[in-house]
C-alpha positions in Angstrom: -44.6 82.6 28.0 -47.5 80.9 26.2 -46.6 79.4 22.9 -48.6 77.7 20.1 -47.1 74.9 18.0 -48.1 75.3 14.3 -47.2 72.8 11.6 -48.6 70.1 9.3 -50.9 67.5 10.9 -53.0 65.9 8.2 -51.6 67.3 5.0 -55.2 67.2 3.7 -55.4 63.5 4.2 -52.7 62.8 1.5 -50.2 61.1 3.7 -52.4 58.7 5.5 -52.9 58.0 9.2 -49.4 56.6 9.9 -47.8 59.8 8.9 -50.5 61.8 10.8 -49.8 59.7 13.9 -46.0 60.3 13.5 -46.5 64.0 13.3 -48.7 64.1 16.4 -46.1 62.1 18.3 -43.2 64.3 17.2 -45.2 67.4 18.2 -46.1 65.8 21.6 -42.4 65.3 22.3 -41.6 68.9 21.3 -44.5 70.2 23.5 -43.1 68.1 26.4 -39.6 69.5 25.9 -40.9 73.0 26.0 -43.0 72.5 29.1 -40.0 71.1 30.8 -38.0 74.2 29.7 -40.6 76.4 31.4 -43.0 77.4 28.6 -46.8 76.9 28.6 -47.5 75.1 25.3 -50.7 74.9 23.3 -50.3 71.9 21.0 -53.2 71.5 18.5 -51.8 68.2 17.4 -53.0 66.9 20.8 -55.7 69.3 21.6 -57.5 68.5 18.3 -56.9 64.7 18.1 -60.4 63.5 18.4 -59.8 60.2 16.6 -60.4 58.8 13.2 -64.2 59.2 13.3 -64.3 62.9 14.3 -67.1 64.9 12.7 -65.4 68.3 12.9 -64.6 69.9 9.6 -61.1 71.4 8.8 -62.7 74.8 8.9 -64.0 74.2 12.4 -60.6 73.1 13.6 -59.0 76.2 12.1 -61.6 78.5 13.6 -60.8 77.2 17.0 -57.1 77.1 16.5 -57.2 80.8 15.5 -59.0 81.7 18.6 -56.1 80.0 20.5 -53.4 81.7 18.5 -55.0 85.1 19.3 -54.2 84.5 23.0 -50.6 83.4 22.8 -47.3 85.2 23.2 -45.6 83.4 20.3 -46.3 80.9 17.5 -43.5 78.3 17.0 -43.5 77.0 13.4 -42.5 73.3 13.2 -40.8 71.6 10.3 -42.9 71.4 7.2 -45.2 74.4 8.2 -44.8 76.0 4.8 -46.4 73.0 3.2 -49.4 73.1 5.6 -52.4 75.2 4.6 -53.6 75.5 8.2 -50.1 76.4 9.6 -49.7 79.1 6.9 -53.0 80.6 7.9 -52.0 80.5 11.6 -48.7 82.2 10.8 -50.4 84.9 8.8 -53.1 85.4 11.5 -50.5 85.8 14.2 -48.6 88.3 12.1 -51.7 90.3 11.5 -52.2 90.4 15.3 -48.7 91.4 16.0 -47.9 88.0 17.6 -44.3 87.0 16.9 -43.5 83.7 15.1 -40.4 81.7 15.0 -39.4 78.6 13.2 -38.6 75.9 15.7 -34.8 75.8 15.2 -34.6 79.6 15.5 -36.8 79.4 18.7 -34.5 76.9 20.2 -31.4 79.1 19.3 -33.1 82.2 20.6 -33.9 80.7 24.0 -30.6 78.7 24.4 -32.2 75.3 24.0 -30.6 72.3 22.4 -32.3 70.3 19.6 -31.9 66.8 20.8 -34.5 65.2 18.6 
């Protein structure tokens, strides 16, 4: 099963780089855990981390992310996704395409995985 992790990354730049880096590291750990459990994981936190001087716009990131969402079996919604403009768009897009979504805790429960974070 191919899954896509959706959640807050930059929060529109309001939280600063330290918070962004922590979100990326947290998502990286989740992606690793899910790969170990046997899932193929698309993690935009890592896929889209081009550094502080990146020239891509938010709209360009989102367009590419939606292309990826269109190809997955499920979208897993990480903590704080409801406060993320991009994650909400990804969730709505997945729903419009009939792609199931699950909040992370529910996903773990549904697949018999432990939350050891």
